PASEBA-1860 file (N, C-alpha, C; in nm, 3 decimals):
! residues 266
1> MGGTEHLT> 1.053/0.557/-1.647/1.023/0.526/-1.508/1.045/0.651/-1.424 ~ 0.950/0.679/-1.335/0.953/0.805/-1.261/1.042/0.803/-1.140 ~ 1.000/0.876/-1.038/1.078/0.890/-0.916/1.118/1.034/-0.892 ~ 1.152/1.065/-0.769/1.200/1.197/-0.730/1.317/1.177/-0.633 ~ 1.371/1.287/-0.582/1.484/1.276/-0.490/1.448/1.203/-0.361 ~ 1.319/1.192/-0.329/1.276/1.123/-0.207/1.192/0.999/-0.234 ~ 1.185/0.955/-0.359/1.107/0.835/-0.393/1.172/0.768/-0.512 ~ 1.223/0.647/-0.492/1.285/0.576/-0.603/1.190/0.471/-0.657
9> VRREGATL> 1.202/0.444/-0.786/1.116/0.349/-0.856/1.204/0.252/-0.932 ~ 1.179/0.124/-0.916/1.252/0.025/-0.994/1.161/-0.094/-1.021 ~ 1.200/-0.172/-1.120/1.125/-0.291/-1.156/1.197/-0.416/-1.109 ~ 1.121/-0.508/-1.052/1.167/-0.642/-1.019/1.074/-0.737/-1.094 ~ 1.109/-0.771/-1.218/1.019/-0.851/-1.299/0.890/-0.775/-1.325 ~ 0.778/-0.833/-1.286/0.649/-0.769/-1.305/0.605/-0.687/-1.184 ~ 0.696/-0.667/-1.090/0.666/-0.590/-0.969/0.731/-0.453/-0.976 ~ 0.653/-0.349/-0.947/0.706/-0.214/-0.936/0.737/-0.188/-0.789
17> VLTLNRPE> 0.862/-0.158/-0.760/0.905/-0.133/-0.622/0.920/0.017/-0.599 ~ 0.840/0.071/-0.508/0.847/0.212/-0.472/0.916/0.221/-0.336 ~ 1.023/0.299/-0.328/1.100/0.309/-0.204/1.099/0.453/-0.153 ~ 1.044/0.473/-0.034/1.051/0.602/0.032/1.198/0.626/0.066 ~ 1.256/0.734/0.014/1.401/0.749/0.017/1.443/0.881/0.079 ~ 1.419/0.890/0.208/1.464/1.007/0.284/1.513/0.957/0.421 ~ 1.610/0.867/0.421/1.648/0.797/0.543/1.698/0.888/0.654 ~ 1.754/1.003/0.618/1.804/1.095/0.722/1.691/1.150/0.808
25> AKNALSLP> 1.568/1.141/0.759/1.450/1.187/0.834/1.354/1.072/0.859 ~ 1.408/0.949/0.864/1.325/0.828/0.881/1.210/0.826/0.781 ~ 1.238/0.878/0.662/1.143/0.879/0.551/1.014/0.954/0.584 ~ 1.028/1.062/0.662/0.914/1.149/0.687/0.865/1.206/0.553 ~ 0.736/1.222/0.543/0.675/1.265/0.417/0.718/1.406/0.379 ~ 0.758/1.421/0.254/0.795/1.551/0.199/0.719/1.569/0.069 ~ 0.721/1.689/0.015/0.653/1.712/-0.112/0.714/1.628/-0.224 ~ 0.846/1.619/-0.236/0.901/1.531/-0.340/0.859/1.385/-0.323
33> MLVGLHDG> 0.847/1.341/-0.199/0.805/1.203/-0.175/0.660/1.183/-0.216 ~ 0.575/1.279/-0.182/0.434/1.267/-0.216/0.414/1.270/-0.368 ~ 0.485/1.356/-0.437/0.477/1.360/-0.584/0.524/1.228/-0.642 ~ 0.634/1.176/-0.589/0.685/1.048/-0.638/0.588/0.935/-0.616 ~ 0.525/0.931/-0.499/0.425/0.828/-0.471/0.307/0.840/-0.567 ~ 0.257/0.960/-0.583/0.144/0.983/-0.674/0.175/0.930/-0.813 ~ 0.293/0.964/-0.863/0.331/0.922/-0.997/0.358/0.772/-1.004 ~ 0.409/0.715/-0.895/0.434/0.572/-0.891/0.305/0.491/-0.900
41> WAEADEDE> 0.203/0.532/-0.824/0.073/0.463/-0.833/0.017/0.474/-0.975 ~ 0.029/0.592/-1.034/-0.022/0.612/-1.170/0.053/0.523/-1.270 ~ 0.185/0.516/-1.255/0.264/0.432/-1.345/0.221/0.286/-1.336 ~ 0.199/0.238/-1.214/0.157/0.099/-1.196/0.020/0.074/-1.258 ~ -0.071/0.169/-1.244/-0.204/0.153/-1.302/-0.199/0.150/-1.455 ~ -0.111/0.231/-1.512/-0.109/0.248/-1.658/-0.026/0.144/-1.731 ~ 0.071/0.084/-1.664/0.162/-0.011/-1.727/0.108/-0.153/-1.711 ~ 0.061/-0.211/-1.820/0.000/-0.344/-1.813/0.102/-0.453/-1.782
49> EVRSIVLT> 0.230/-0.422/-1.794/0.333/-0.520/-1.759/0.353/-0.529/-1.608 ~ 0.306/-0.430/-1.535/0.315/-0.431/-1.389/0.197/-0.509/-1.333 ~ 0.225/-0.609/-1.251/0.118/-0.692/-1.195/0.106/-0.678/-1.044 ~ 0.206/-0.620/-0.981/0.198/-0.597/-0.836/0.291/-0.481/-0.801 ~ 0.271/-0.428/-0.680/0.350/-0.314/-0.633/0.400/-0.347/-0.492 ~ 0.525/-0.316/-0.467/0.580/-0.326/-0.331/0.619/-0.186/-0.286 ~ 0.572/-0.147/-0.168/0.607/-0.018/-0.108/0.697/-0.043/0.012 ~ 0.813/0.021/0.014/0.907/0.001/0.124/0.978/0.132/0.154
57> GAGGAFCA> 1.071/0.128/0.250/1.146/0.247/0.286/1.295/0.219/0.289 ~ 1.374/0.323/0.268/1.520/0.309/0.268/1.576/0.333/0.408 ~ 1.694/0.279/0.433/1.767/0.311/0.555/1.711/0.252/0.682 ~ 1.638/0.141/0.672/1.590/0.075/0.793/1.466/0.137/0.855 ~ 1.395/0.221/0.782/1.268/0.278/0.830/1.167/0.274/0.717 ~ 1.040/0.271/0.752/0.934/0.277/0.652/0.892/0.422/0.634 ~ 0.825/0.479/0.733/0.784/0.620/0.724/0.747/0.669/0.863 ~ 0.807/0.781/0.904/0.781/0.838/1.036/0.670/0.942/1.033
65> GMDLKALA> 0.595/0.949/0.924/0.482/1.041/0.918/0.517/1.172/0.849 ~ 0.432/1.271/0.870/0.451/1.400/0.806/0.571/1.472/0.866 ~ 0.637/1.553/0.785/0.747/1.636/0.830/0.690/1.748/0.916 ~ 0.705/1.737/1.049/0.644/1.833/1.140/0.707/1.971/1.130 ~ 0.833/1.978/1.086/0.894/2.109/1.065/0.821/2.185/0.956 ~ 0.783/2.111/0.851/0.707/2.175/0.743/0.571/2.218/0.793 ~ 0.509/2.132/0.877/0.377/2.165/0.930/0.384/2.290/1.017 ~ 0.498/2.310/1.083/0.515/2.427/1.169/0.548/2.554/1.091
73> GKGMEGQQ> 0.553/2.542/0.959/0.575/2.658/0.874/0.719/2.691/0.846 ~ 0.809/2.594/0.866/0.952/2.617/0.844/0.997/2.574/0.705 ~ 0.900/2.558/0.616/0.933/2.526/0.478/0.934/2.377/0.451 ~ 0.922/2.343/0.326/0.926/2.204/0.285/1.016/2.191/0.164 ~ 1.095/2.085/0.165/1.184/2.062/0.052/1.103/2.038/-0.076 ~ 1.168/2.065/-0.188/1.104/2.036/-0.315/1.007/2.142/-0.362 ~ 1.043/2.268/-0.341/0.954/2.376/-0.382/0.924/2.372/-0.532 ~ 1.014/2.305/-0.609/0.991/2.298/-0.753/0.868/2.216/-0.789
81> YRDRLKAD> 0.813/2.143/-0.692/0.693/2.062/-0.717/0.564/2.134/-0.679 ~ 0.575/2.258/-0.634/0.456/2.331/-0.590/0.351/2.343/-0.700 ~ 0.397/2.357/-0.823/0.301/2.368/-0.934/0.218/2.242/-0.948 ~ 0.278/2.128/-0.919/0.203/2.001/-0.924/0.091/2.001/-0.821 ~ 0.121/2.051/-0.703/0.022/2.055/-0.596/-0.088/2.156/-0.628 ~ -0.052/2.266/-0.691/-0.153/2.365/-0.730/-0.243/2.309/-0.839 ~ -0.185/2.234/-0.931/-0.263/2.177/-1.041/-0.358/2.069/-0.992 ~ -0.318/1.998/-0.888/-0.403/1.891/-0.833/-0.398/1.900/-0.681
89> PDLHWKAM> -0.488/1.978/-0.618/-0.488/1.994/-0.473/-0.513/1.864/-0.397 ~ -0.555/1.760/-0.468/-0.580/1.631/-0.406/-0.459/1.537/-0.417 ~ -0.350/1.587/-0.473/-0.234/1.502/-0.502/-0.182/1.430/-0.378 ~ -0.171/1.502/-0.265/-0.114/1.440/-0.146/-0.202/1.329/-0.091 ~ -0.335/1.343/-0.102/-0.425/1.239/-0.054/-0.420/1.116/-0.146 ~ -0.405/1.138/-0.274/-0.387/1.026/-0.366/-0.255/0.954/-0.337 ~ -0.152/1.032/-0.312/-0.021/0.974/-0.283/-0.026/0.885/-0.159 ~ -0.100/0.928/-0.058/-0.110/0.854/0.069/-0.217/0.745/0.065
97> LRHHRPRK> -0.273/0.720/-0.053/-0.375/0.616/-0.073/-0.503/0.645/0.003 ~ -0.526/0.772/0.035/-0.653/0.809/0.097/-0.763/0.824/-0.008 ~ -0.727/0.885/-0.120/-0.824/0.911/-0.227/-0.791/0.836/-0.355 ~ -0.713/0.732/-0.344/-0.680/0.651/-0.461/-0.652/0.509/-0.417 ~ -0.704/0.414/-0.494/-0.674/0.273/-0.469/-0.617/0.214/-0.597 ~ -0.489/0.181/-0.601/-0.432/0.119/-0.721/-0.507/-0.009/-0.757 ~ -0.520/-0.037/-0.886/-0.592/-0.159/-0.925/-0.505/-0.283/-0.912 ~ -0.373/-0.265/-0.901/-0.282/-0.377/-0.880/-0.263/-0.396/-0.729
105> PVIAAVEG> -0.238/-0.518/-0.682/-0.214/-0.541/-0.539/-0.091/-0.464/-0.489 ~ -0.103/-0.408/-0.370/0.005/-0.332/-0.308/0.051/-0.406/-0.181 ~ 0.178/-0.438/-0.175/0.237/-0.509/-0.061/0.331/-0.415/0.011 ~ 0.310/-0.396/0.140/0.399/-0.312/0.220/0.509/-0.397/0.281 ~ 0.634/-0.351/0.268/0.749/-0.415/0.330/0.806/-0.317/0.432 ~ 0.781/-0.343/0.559/0.809/-0.246/0.665/0.929/-0.288/0.749 ~ 1.022/-0.196/0.764/1.131/-0.210/0.860/1.132/-0.082/0.945 ~ 1.164/-0.094/1.072/1.178/0.023/1.157/1.047/0.097/1.180
113> YCVAGGTE> 1.055/0.230/1.180/0.939/0.312/1.212/0.835/0.314/1.099 ~ 0.712/0.286/1.138/0.596/0.299/1.050/0.487/0.362/1.135 ~ 0.501/0.491/1.160/0.416/0.557/1.259/0.349/0.680/1.199 ~ 0.243/0.724/1.268/0.167/0.842/1.225/0.126/0.826/1.078 ~ 0.171/0.916/0.990/0.135/0.904/0.849/0.181/0.775/0.786 ~ 0.286/0.714/0.842/0.331/0.583/0.791/0.226/0.476/0.815 ~ 0.168/0.474/0.936/0.061/0.378/0.965/-0.063/0.411/0.884 ~ -0.085/0.538/0.852/-0.200/0.575/0.771/-0.183/0.527/0.627
121> ILQGTDIR> -0.065/0.545/0.569/-0.041/0.490/0.435/-0.054/0.339/0.436 ~ -0.005/0.276/0.542/-0.012/0.131/0.553/-0.154/0.080/0.534 ~ -0.251/0.154/0.587/-0.391/0.110/0.579/-0.444/0.112/0.436 ~ -0.374/0.177/0.345/-0.414/0.177/0.204/-0.352/0.064/0.125 ~ -0.265/-0.016/0.191/-0.202/-0.128/0.123/-0.285/-0.255/0.144 ~ -0.255/-0.357/0.065/-0.338/-0.479/0.066/-0.279/-0.592/0.149 ~ -0.148/-0.609/0.142/-0.077/-0.716/0.213/0.040/-0.651/0.284 ~ 0.069/-0.694/0.410/0.167/-0.622/0.490/0.266/-0.717/0.558
129> VAGESATF> 0.394/-0.688/0.537/0.503/-0.765/0.595/0.589/-0.671/0.677 ~ 0.634/-0.716/0.794/0.716/-0.629/0.879/0.831/-0.705/0.942 ~ 0.945/-0.638/0.954/1.056/-0.691/1.032/1.019/-0.693/1.179 ~ 1.078/-0.782/1.255/1.035/-0.803/1.393/1.060/-0.682/1.483 ~ 1.149/-0.591/1.445/1.174/-0.471/1.526/1.096/-0.349/1.478 ~ 1.006/-0.367/1.383/0.926/-0.255/1.333/0.836/-0.199/1.442 ~ 0.807/-0.070/1.430/0.722/-0.001/1.527/0.608/0.067/1.453 ~ 0.487/0.049/1.506/0.367/0.106/1.446/0.298/0.197/1.547
137> GLFEVKRG> 0.209/0.283/1.499/0.133/0.366/1.592/0.082/0.492/1.526 ~ -0.023/0.546/1.585/-0.081/0.672/1.540/-0.061/0.772/1.654 ~ 0.043/0.854/1.642/0.087/0.940/1.752/0.020/1.077/1.752 ~ -0.072/1.101/1.658/-0.124/1.236/1.637/-0.184/1.299/1.764 ~ -0.265/1.222/1.839/-0.332/1.284/1.955/-0.230/1.330/2.060 ~ -0.115/1.264/2.069/-0.014/1.306/2.166/0.045/1.441/2.129 ~ 0.032/1.477/2.001/0.085/1.606/1.954/-0.027/1.706/1.931 ~ -0.146/1.672/1.979/-0.259/1.762/1.962/-0.311/1.766/1.820
145> LFPIGGST> -0.285/1.662/1.743/-0.324/1.657/1.602/-0.432/1.551/1.579 ~ -0.481/1.548/1.458/-0.585/1.452/1.418/-0.529/1.365/1.306 ~ -0.546/1.233/1.311/-0.497/1.147/1.203/-0.587/1.154/1.080 ~ -0.568/1.258/1.004/-0.662/1.290/0.897/-0.634/1.213/0.768 ~ -0.539/1.121/0.772/-0.510/1.039/0.655/-0.606/0.924/0.635 ~ -0.711/0.918/0.716/-0.813/0.815/0.697/-0.828/0.716/0.811 ~ -0.746/0.728/0.915/-0.742/0.623/1.017/-0.869/0.612/1.101 ~ -0.939/0.723/1.127/-1.060/0.711/1.209/-1.171/0.639/1.134
153> VRLQRQIP> -1.157/0.629/1.003/-1.255/0.556/0.921/-1.206/0.414/0.891 ~ -1.084/0.402/0.845/-1.035/0.274/0.794/-0.995/0.175/0.902 ~ -0.931/0.225/1.009/-0.870/0.132/1.104/-0.973/0.040/1.167 ~ -1.090/0.093/1.204/-1.193/0.010/1.267/-1.254/-0.090/1.169 ~ -1.231/-0.072/1.040/-1.278/-0.168/0.941/-1.175/-0.275/0.912 ~ -1.052/-0.253/0.960/-0.944/-0.347/0.933/-0.904/-0.429/1.055 ~ -0.925/-0.375/1.174/-0.896/-0.447/1.298/-1.014/-0.427/1.392 ~ -1.029/-0.510/1.497/-1.140/-0.490/1.590/-1.145/-0.348/1.645
161> RTHALEML> -1.265/-0.296/1.663/-1.282/-0.156/1.702/-1.212/-0.124/1.833 ~ -1.215/-0.215/1.930/-1.149/-0.187/2.057/-1.000/-0.161/2.038 ~ -0.936/-0.237/1.950/-0.794/-0.216/1.922/-0.774/-0.087/1.843 ~ -0.865/-0.060/1.749/-0.854/0.063/1.670/-0.862/0.185/1.760 ~ -0.958/0.185/1.852/-0.974/0.299/1.941/-0.856/0.314/2.036 ~ -0.803/0.203/2.083/-0.686/0.212/2.171/-0.568/0.273/2.097 ~ -0.546/0.229/1.974/-0.435/0.284/1.897/-0.457/0.432/1.869 ~ -0.577/0.469/1.834/-0.607/0.608/1.799/-0.604/0.701/1.921
169> LTGRPYSA> -0.652/0.653/2.036/-0.671/0.740/2.151/-0.553/0.746/2.247 ~ -0.466/0.645/2.245/-0.350/0.647/2.334/-0.227/0.705/2.268 ~ -0.217/0.692/2.135/-0.099/0.739/2.066/0.027/0.664/2.105 ~ 0.012/0.541/2.151/0.129/0.464/2.197/0.187/0.380/2.083 ~ 0.313/0.340/2.094/0.374/0.256/1.992/0.332/0.110/2.006 ~ 0.331/0.039/1.894/0.299/-0.103/1.888/0.416/-0.178/1.823 ~ 0.454/-0.289/1.882/0.559/-0.372/1.821/0.501/-0.446/1.701 ~ 0.588/-0.505/1.621/0.542/-0.582/1.507/0.457/-0.701/1.552
177> CEAAGIGL> 0.500/-0.767/1.658/0.424/-0.884/1.706/0.285/-0.842/1.754 ~ 0.276/-0.728/1.825/0.145/-0.682/1.870/0.060/-0.639/1.751 ~ 0.121/-0.573/1.653/0.046/-0.532/1.533/-0.008/-0.653/1.459 ~ 0.071/-0.759/1.454/0.024/-0.882/1.390/-0.088/-0.945/1.471 ~ -0.076/-0.939/1.604/-0.177/-0.999/1.690/-0.315/-0.937/1.676 ~ -0.319/-0.807/1.645/-0.449/-0.741/1.627/-0.492/-0.737/1.481 ~ -0.409/-0.792/1.393/-0.447/-0.802/1.253/-0.407/-0.686/1.165 ~ -0.323/-0.596/1.214/-0.282/-0.482/1.132/-0.184/-0.524/1.023
185> IGHVVPDG> -0.099/-0.622/1.053/-0.005/-0.674/0.955/-0.022/-0.825/0.947 ~ 0.028/-0.884/0.837/0.006/-1.026/0.816/0.126/-1.113/0.842 ~ 0.248/-1.058/0.827/0.369/-1.138/0.844/0.471/-1.062/0.928 ~ 0.534/-1.131/1.021/0.649/-1.078/1.094/0.769/-1.164/1.057 ~ 0.875/-1.102/1.009/0.992/-1.174/0.960/1.118/-1.118/1.026 ~ 1.229/-1.187/1.018/1.352/-1.133/1.076/1.386/-0.996/1.017 ~ 1.443/-0.911/1.100/1.480/-0.777/1.055/1.566/-0.785/0.929 ~ 1.539/-0.694/0.837/1.615/-0.688/0.713/1.563/-0.777/0.603
193> TALTKALE> 1.457/-0.853/0.629/1.406/-0.947/0.528/1.264/-0.916/0.482 ~ 1.208/-0.803/0.528/1.069/-0.771/0.490/1.055/-0.755/0.339 ~ 1.149/-0.688/0.277/1.140/-0.668/0.132/1.150/-0.800/0.059 ~ 1.239/-0.887/0.103/1.253/-1.019/0.040/1.122/-1.096/0.048 ~ 1.059/-1.096/0.165/0.931/-1.166/0.181/0.823/-1.102/0.096 ~ 0.820/-0.969/0.091/0.719/-0.900/0.010/0.735/-0.934/-0.137 ~ 0.858/-0.941/-0.184/0.883/-0.975/-0.324/0.845/-1.120/-0.352 ~ 0.862/-1.209/-0.255/0.818/-1.348/-0.272/0.667/-1.354/-0.289
201> IAEQINAC> 0.595/-1.278/-0.207/0.449/-1.275/-0.220/0.410/-1.215/-0.354 ~ 0.480/-1.108/-0.395/0.452/-1.045/-0.524/0.470/-1.144/-0.638 ~ 0.575/-1.225/-0.632/0.598/-1.324/-0.736/0.485/-1.426/-0.743 ~ 0.431/-1.464/-0.630/0.318/-1.556/-0.629/0.196/-1.492/-0.696 ~ 0.175/-1.364/-0.668/0.065/-1.291/-0.731/0.090/-1.278/-0.881 ~ 0.213/-1.245/-0.918/0.247/-1.223/-1.059/0.226/-1.348/-1.143 ~ 0.235/-1.466/-1.080/0.217/-1.592/-1.153/0.070/-1.623/-1.179 ~ -0.020/-1.545/-1.121/-0.164/-1.568/-1.139/-0.217/-1.485/-1.255
209> GPLAVEAV> -0.339/-1.513/-1.296/-0.401/-1.439/-1.404/-0.424/-1.294/-1.364 ~ -0.364/-1.196/-1.433/-0.374/-1.057/-1.391/-0.516/-1.002/-1.392 ~ -0.597/-1.042/-1.490/-0.736/-0.995/-1.493/-0.813/-1.048/-1.373 ~ -0.787/-1.174/-1.339/-0.854/-1.234/-1.223/-0.808/-1.165/-1.095 ~ -0.679/-1.140/-1.082/-0.625/-1.076/-0.962/-0.688/-0.939/-0.942 ~ -0.692/-0.860/-1.047/-0.748/-0.725/-1.035/-0.897/-0.728/-1.004 ~ -0.969/-0.824/-1.065/-1.112/-0.835/-1.039/-1.139/-0.879/-0.895 ~ -1.057/-0.971/-0.844/-1.073/-1.017/-0.706/-1.048/-0.902/-0.609
217> KASVYETA> -0.940/-0.828/-0.630/-0.912/-0.715/-0.542/-1.027/-0.614/-0.545 ~ -1.071/-0.579/-0.664/-1.180/-0.482/-0.678/-1.307/-0.531/-0.608 ~ -1.337/-0.659/-0.619/-1.458/-0.714/-0.558/-1.451/-0.709/-0.407 ~ -1.334/-0.741/-0.350/-1.320/-0.738/-0.204/-1.351/-0.599/-0.150 ~ -1.294/-0.496/-0.211/-1.318/-0.361/-0.161/-1.458/-0.310/-0.195 ~ -1.505/-0.343/-0.313/-1.637/-0.297/-0.356/-1.748/-0.350/-0.266 ~ -1.734/-0.473/-0.221/-1.842/-0.538/-0.146/-1.827/-0.527/0.005 ~ -1.720/-0.464/0.051/-1.689/-0.463/0.195/-1.801/-0.409/0.281
225> EMTEADGL> -1.869/-0.307/0.235/-1.973/-0.245/0.317/-2.114/-0.279/0.268 ~ -2.126/-0.374/0.175/-2.257/-0.415/0.125/-2.319/-0.522/0.215 ~ -2.450/-0.539/0.203/-2.512/-0.655/0.265/-2.461/-0.779/0.193 ~ -2.478/-0.895/0.254/-2.431/-1.017/0.190/-2.499/-1.039/0.055 ~ -2.629/-1.014/0.050/-2.702/-1.035/-0.076/-2.652/-0.941/-0.185 ~ -2.634/-0.813/-0.150/-2.585/-0.717/-0.249/-2.441/-0.750/-0.289 ~ -2.362/-0.792/-0.192/-2.223/-0.826/-0.221/-2.212/-0.945/-0.314 ~ -2.293/-1.046/-0.291/-2.289/-1.164/-0.378/-2.333/-1.129/-0.520
233> AAELKRGW> -2.432/-1.041/-0.532/-2.475/-0.998/-0.665/-2.364/-0.921/-0.737 ~ -2.296/-0.831/-0.661/-2.188/-0.753/-0.720/-2.071/-0.843/-0.757 ~ -2.043/-0.943/-0.674/-1.934/-1.036/-0.703/-1.960/-1.111/-0.833 ~ -2.083/-1.157/-0.850/-2.117/-1.232/-0.971/-2.103/-1.145/-1.095 ~ -2.146/-1.020/-1.083/-2.138/-0.927/-1.196/-1.993/-0.901/-1.236 ~ -1.906/-0.889/-1.137/-1.766/-0.861/-1.166/-1.689/-0.987/-1.203 ~ -1.720/-1.097/-1.139/-1.641/-1.218/-1.154/-1.677/-1.305/-1.273 ~ -1.805/-1.311/-1.310/-1.847/-1.401/-1.416/-1.777/-1.374/-1.550
241> PIFDTDDA> -1.760/-1.247/-1.591/-1.693/-1.223/-1.719/-1.549/-1.274/-1.725 ~ -1.485/-1.292/-1.611/-1.347/-1.342/-1.609/-1.339/-1.481/-1.671 ~ -1.445/-1.560/-1.656/-1.445/-1.696/-1.708/-1.441/-1.702/-1.861 ~ -1.474/-1.589/-1.926/-1.477/-1.585/-2.072/-1.352/-1.521/-2.131 ~ -1.250/-1.500/-2.049/-1.128/-1.435/-2.099/-1.029/-1.539/-2.152 ~ -0.937/-1.491/-2.235/-0.829/-1.577/-2.283/-0.742/-1.623/-2.166 ~ -0.728/-1.538/-2.066/-0.651/-1.577/-1.947/-0.712/-1.701/-1.882 ~ -0.843/-1.703/-1.869/-0.910/-1.819/-1.807/-0.888/-1.945/-1.891
249> KEGARAFA> -0.897/-1.930/-2.021/-0.875/-2.046/-2.109/-0.731/-2.095/-2.099 ~ -0.636/-2.002/-2.092/-0.496/-2.039/-2.078/-0.472/-2.110/-1.945 ~ -0.536/-2.061/-1.839/-0.521/-2.126/-1.709/-0.569/-2.269/-1.712 ~ -0.682/-2.294/-1.779/-0.735/-2.430/-1.788/-0.643/-2.519/-1.872 ~ -0.592/-2.465/-1.985/-0.501/-2.544/-2.070/-0.373/-2.579/-1.995 ~ -0.318/-2.480/-1.924/-0.194/-2.503/-1.853/-0.211/-2.608/-1.744 ~ -0.325/-2.605/-1.677/-0.352/-2.705/-1.574/-0.360/-2.845/-1.636 ~ -0.431/-2.855/-1.748/-0.446/-2.985/-1.814/-0.313/-3.036/-1.866
257> EKRPPVYK> -0.229/-2.944/-1.912/-0.099/-2.982/-1.970/0.013/-2.986/-1.866 ~ -0.022/-2.957/-1.742/0.073/-2.962/-1.631/0.196/-2.875/-1.657 ~ 0.169/-2.749/-1.693/0.276/-2.652/-1.718/0.237/-2.518/-1.659 ~ 0.333/-2.428/-1.639/0.298/-2.294/-1.590/0.218/-2.217/-1.695 ~ 0.116/-2.144/-1.656/0.040/-2.066/-1.754/0.116/-1.943/-1.802 ~ 0.085/-1.898/-1.922/0.142/-1.775/-1.977/0.025/-1.682/-2.006 ~ 0.008/-1.584/-1.918/-0.107/-1.495/-1.928/-0.076/-1.371/-2.012 ~ -0.177/-1.323/-2.087/-0.158/-1.209/-2.176/-0.259/-1.098/-2.153
265> RA> -0.331/-1.102/-2.039/-0.427/-0.998/-2.005/-0.531/-0.981/-2.115 ~ -0.598/-1.089/-2.154/-0.702/-1.077/-2.258/-0.820/-1.164/-2.222
END
């Protein structure tokens, strides 16, 4: 199991939990964190025992965005990882889910600050839970920067455009309740319980047929920008083979026998 000094990895049953672990900097993105995230997504994709992923932050924060001191040229921690970045110049974008989509469902468990790059990573997740005191926002324009992690493309596809533009152009903070109201997050829970709720959702996903879950997720994203006719054709192509899997047969048997199914990804 991987991880770095700024990214911890642990297993909770069939769920891989990735924790941004730089609480002294509100989990601002660092090179060790980006390398850890990149490797965590890869581990989840490659390990067939992993059925879901939870992304969270340590110390009461999710992620305060990029380390601006590093951006200003004052150095970045984790120089020992520079060779990784040279070997794969796209590593940081994959880590931030800009250029990579894990095939397993990703659930964000947010407490505290989830701003700038944190809100950009959030847009690469599938299901989102936040503590009631969480703060969201894309602050880049206030600092004369551009939210280049994908927000000018993704945000308007995930929430109404008027809300997307307001968030992008004002650089103001959003409360968890306001973020839920515009559809950026799905659940608001008492502070300190976001991870618990995320793990509950993960367990519900883990109890389902893994081949079906992965096919459903892939179909949703694959068909998002298609016409309805093209989308329905693509859905049938991806979904029909699932009915011929051992997982599907096990699901039917378990239903008939009134017992929990035991799936084997076949």
